[in-house]
C-alpha positions as CSV (number, residue, x, y, z in Angstrom):
1,M,0.0,0.0,0.0
2,K,1.3,3.5,-0.9
3,T,2.1,5.8,1.9
4,L,1.1,9.5,2.0
5,R,4.7,10.5,1.6
6,S,5.1,8.4,-1.5
7,L,2.1,9.9,-3.3
8,R,2.9,12.3,-6.1
9,P,0.6,15.3,-6.1
10,I,-1.8,14.8,-9.0
11,V,-4.5,17.2,-8.1
12,V,-4.7,20.0,-5.6
13,V,-8.1,20.9,-4.3
14,L,-8.9,23.8,-2.2
15,T,-12.2,23.6,-0.4
16,L,-13.3,26.4,1.8
17,A,-16.1,25.9,4.3
18,L,-16.7,28.9,6.6
19,V,-19.1,28.3,9.5
20,F,-19.8,31.4,11.5
21,A,-21.4,30.0,14.7
22,N,-20.4,32.7,17.2
23,A,-17.6,35.2,17.9
24,Q,-15.9,32.8,20.4
25,I,-15.5,30.1,17.8
26,V,-14.2,32.5,15.2
27,S,-11.6,34.0,17.6
28,L,-10.4,30.5,18.6
29,A,-10.0,29.6,14.9
30,V,-8.0,32.7,14.2
31,A,-5.7,32.0,17.2
32,R,-4.7,28.6,16.1
33,E,-1.3,27.9,14.4
34,P,-1.6,26.8,10.8
35,V,-0.9,23.1,10.0
36,R,1.6,22.6,7.2
37,A,2.2,19.4,5.2
38,K,4.8,18.6,2.5
39,H,2.8,16.2,0.3
40,G,-0.8,16.6,1.1
41,I,-3.3,17.8,3.7
42,V,-7.0,17.3,4.5
43,A,-9.0,19.8,6.5
44,S,-12.6,19.7,7.6
45,T,-14.8,20.5,10.6
46,N,-14.4,17.0,12.0
47,E,-11.3,15.0,12.7
48,V,-12.9,11.7,11.8
49,A,-14.0,13.0,8.4
50,S,-10.5,14.4,7.7
51,R,-8.9,11.0,8.5
52,V,-11.2,9.4,6.0
53,G,-9.8,11.8,3.3
54,V,-6.2,10.9,4.4
55,D,-7.0,7.2,4.2
56,I,-8.3,7.6,0.6
57,M,-5.1,9.2,-0.5
58,K,-3.0,6.6,1.3
59,R,-4.9,4.0,-0.8
60,G,-4.0,5.7,-4.0
61,G,-6.8,8.2,-4.5
62,N,-6.2,11.7,-5.5
63,A,-7.4,14.9,-3.8
64,V,-10.7,15.0,-5.5
65,D,-11.4,11.4,-4.4
66,A,-10.5,12.5,-0.8
67,A,-12.7,15.6,-1.0
68,I,-15.7,13.5,-2.1
69,A,-15.0,10.9,0.7
70,V,-14.8,13.7,3.3
71,A,-18.2,15.1,2.1
72,F,-19.8,11.7,2.6
73,A,-18.2,11.3,6.0
74,L,-19.4,14.8,7.1
75,A,-22.9,13.9,6.3
76,V,-22.7,11.6,9.3
77,T,-20.2,13.4,11.6
78,H,-21.6,16.9,11.0
79,P,-25.1,16.5,9.6
80,A,-26.2,20.0,10.6
81,A,-24.1,21.4,7.7
82,G,-26.2,19.6,5.1
83,N,-23.4,18.2,3.0
84,L,-24.9,15.7,0.5
85,G,-27.9,17.8,0.0
86,G,-26.0,21.1,-0.3
87,G,-23.7,22.6,-3.0
88,G,-20.5,24.6,-3.4
89,F,-17.5,25.3,-5.5
90,M,-14.3,23.3,-6.2
91,M,-11.1,24.9,-7.4
92,I,-8.6,22.5,-9.0
93,R,-5.0,22.7,-10.1
94,L,-3.9,19.7,-12.1
95,K,-0.4,18.3,-12.2
96,N,0.3,19.9,-15.6
97,G,-0.5,23.3,-14.0
98,K,-3.9,23.7,-15.6
99,T,-6.5,25.2,-13.3
100,T,-10.3,25.0,-13.4
101,A,-13.3,25.4,-11.2
102,I,-16.4,23.3,-10.8
103,D,-19.7,25.0,-9.7
104,Y,-21.9,22.3,-8.1
105,R,-24.4,24.6,-6.4
106,E,-28.0,23.3,-6.0
107,M,-30.1,23.1,-9.1
108,A,-33.8,22.9,-9.5
109,P,-35.4,20.0,-11.5
110,A,-35.4,20.6,-15.3
111,A,-39.2,21.1,-15.4
112,A,-39.2,23.7,-12.6
113,H,-39.9,27.3,-13.5
114,R,-40.3,30.7,-11.8
115,D,-44.0,30.3,-11.2
116,V,-44.1,26.6,-10.2
117,Y,-45.6,27.3,-6.8
118,L,-48.2,29.8,-8.0
119,D,-51.8,29.0,-8.8
120,K,-53.5,29.5,-12.2
121,N,-54.1,33.2,-11.2
122,G,-50.5,33.7,-10.4
123,K,-51.0,33.8,-6.6
124,V,-49.4,32.1,-3.7
125,T,-51.9,30.5,-1.3
126,K,-51.2,30.2,2.4
127,V,-52.6,26.8,3.4
128,A,-52.1,27.1,7.2
129,S,-51.7,30.1,9.6
130,D,-51.0,30.7,13.2
131,M,-48.2,28.1,13.3
132,G,-45.1,28.1,15.5
133,T,-41.6,26.9,14.6
134,T,-42.7,24.3,12.0
135,N,-40.3,21.5,11.3
136,G,-41.1,17.8,10.6
137,I,-43.8,17.1,8.1
138,D,-45.4,13.9,6.6
139,V,-48.6,12.5,5.2
140,S,-50.8,9.6,6.3
141,P,-50.8,6.4,4.3
142,D,-54.2,7.2,2.8
143,G,-53.0,10.6,1.7
144,K,-55.9,12.4,3.6
145,T,-54.0,13.8,6.6
146,L,-51.0,16.1,6.8
147,Y,-48.9,16.1,10.0
148,V,-46.7,19.0,11.0
149,N,-44.7,19.4,14.2
150,E,-43.5,22.6,15.9
151,T,-40.0,22.4,17.5
152,V,-40.3,25.1,20.1
153,Q,-44.0,24.8,20.9
154,R,-43.7,21.0,21.1
155,N,-47.0,20.5,19.2
156,V,-47.9,18.0,16.5
157,W,-50.8,19.2,14.4
158,A,-53.0,17.2,12.0
159,F,-54.8,18.7,9.0
160,T,-57.4,17.2,6.6
161,I,-56.2,17.4,3.0
162,G,-59.0,18.4,0.7
163,R,-59.5,17.2,-2.9
164,D,-58.1,20.5,-4.2
165,G,-55.1,20.2,-1.9
166,S,-56.3,22.7,0.6
167,L,-55.9,22.1,4.4
168,N,-58.7,22.3,6.9
169,G,-59.8,20.7,10.2
170,K,-56.6,21.7,12.0
171,R,-56.4,19.7,15.3
172,L,-53.8,19.0,17.9
173,L,-52.6,15.4,17.7
174,I,-50.2,15.5,20.7
175,Q,-48.3,18.0,22.8
176,F,-45.1,17.1,24.6
177,P,-44.4,18.7,28.0
178,D,-40.7,19.2,27.4
179,F,-37.7,19.2,25.0
180,G,-38.1,19.8,21.2
181,M,-38.8,18.0,18.0
182,D,-37.1,17.7,14.6
183,G,-37.5,15.1,11.9
184,M,-40.7,13.1,11.5
185,R,-41.7,10.0,9.4
186,V,-44.7,7.8,9.1
187,D,-44.8,4.0,8.9
188,V,-47.2,1.9,6.8
189,D,-49.7,1.8,9.7
190,G,-49.7,5.6,10.1
191,N,-47.7,5.7,13.3
192,L,-45.5,8.8,13.6
193,Y,-41.8,8.5,14.4
194,I,-40.7,11.8,15.9
195,T,-37.1,12.7,16.9
196,R,-37.1,14.4,20.3
197,H,-34.3,16.9,20.1
198,G,-32.8,17.5,23.6
199,K,-34.3,14.4,25.1
200,G,-32.4,11.9,22.9
201,T,-35.3,9.7,21.9
202,V,-37.6,8.9,19.0
203,A,-41.2,9.0,20.0
204,V,-43.7,6.7,18.3
205,V,-47.2,8.2,18.2
206,S,-50.3,6.5,16.9
207,P,-52.6,8.2,14.4
208,E,-55.0,8.9,17.3
209,G,-52.3,10.8,19.2
210,K,-51.3,8.2,21.8
211,L,-47.7,8.0,22.7
212,L,-46.8,4.3,22.1
213,K,-43.2,4.3,23.2
214,E,-39.9,6.2,23.1
215,I,-36.7,4.8,21.7
216,D,-33.3,5.9,23.0
217,V,-30.9,7.0,20.2
218,L,-27.7,7.1,22.3
219,G,-27.4,10.9,22.2
220,K,-29.3,14.0,23.3
221,Q,-29.7,15.7,19.9
222,P,-31.4,13.5,17.2
223,T,-32.3,15.4,14.1
224,N,-33.5,13.7,11.0
225,I,-35.0,10.2,10.6
226,C,-35.8,7.9,7.7
227,F,-36.6,4.2,7.1
228,G,-34.5,1.8,5.0
229,G,-32.8,-1.6,5.0
230,V,-33.8,-4.6,3.0
231,D,-37.3,-4.7,4.5
232,G,-37.8,-1.1,5.3
233,K,-37.9,-1.9,9.1
234,T,-34.6,-0.2,10.0
235,A,-34.9,3.4,11.2
236,Y,-31.8,5.6,10.6
237,V,-31.4,8.7,12.8
238,T,-28.7,11.4,12.6
239,E,-27.5,12.4,16.1
240,V,-25.6,15.7,16.4
241,E,-24.2,15.5,19.9
242,H,-21.8,12.7,19.1
243,G,-21.9,13.1,15.3
244,R,-23.3,9.7,14.7
245,L,-25.8,7.8,12.5
246,V,-27.8,5.6,14.8
247,Q,-30.1,2.7,13.7
248,F,-32.8,0.6,15.3
249,R,-35.3,-2.0,14.1
250,T,-39.0,-1.3,13.9
251,D,-42.1,-3.6,13.8
252,R,-43.4,-2.2,10.5
253,P,-41.7,-0.7,7.4
254,G,-41.7,3.1,6.7
255,L,-44.3,4.4,4.4
256,E,-41.9,6.1,2.0
257,W,-39.8,3.0,1.8
258,H,-42.9,0.9,1.1
259,R,-44.0,3.2,-1.7
260,W,-40.5,3.3,-3.4
261,G,-40.2,-0.5,-3.0
262,R,-43.3,-1.3,-5.0
């Protein structure tokens, strides 16, 4: 296996990711001594992700390979930054001295247009009002009920979806006494799986609003959740406190997985 010292520089990639969290973090970053390397260097917001990039180069990959690997790793270790769903720029200098830049910012679907969210009269319609800090959203298996949770207010609301797509019949499904909420997904039976940010659990709530159980996700800050695996009965949860992707088994498959699997 090639070592990092023995790799000849083929491509040099400079990726800049500036995260302005608060003045304290910025001042600490400025105070640090720069790290210098003779043959190659990988820098990111997380040491584990950076080591993934180094390992790619040790195995013979170039800097572009390493940058892509780091982006995949950051999707797990630093999910709050978005990563796979985001975009950016890449500046490249090849071995022959040629330079180029790649713009991979987010792009809308080909059929999208300026007025895609307007009605036939060119107007935007507000379908729900008097809402708090809306976050997780999903639809019941029969397509007749829309669920929306509010992170700060700790409410989960249910709306009846009309034939014309309008929302009515707003009703409180469940309110939690503490902590917050983030991602939310529905299984094939209509049960809601809600990440409890701050508590470190996923709450399973029935379509009638009954709390069925809470599942520990090994960290206090779960964010998003989805279903997957060979049978759709594995729930995957991003957990920010420890920068991990956590999984657990469920009794029934997720609704989205079931629809895609057909």
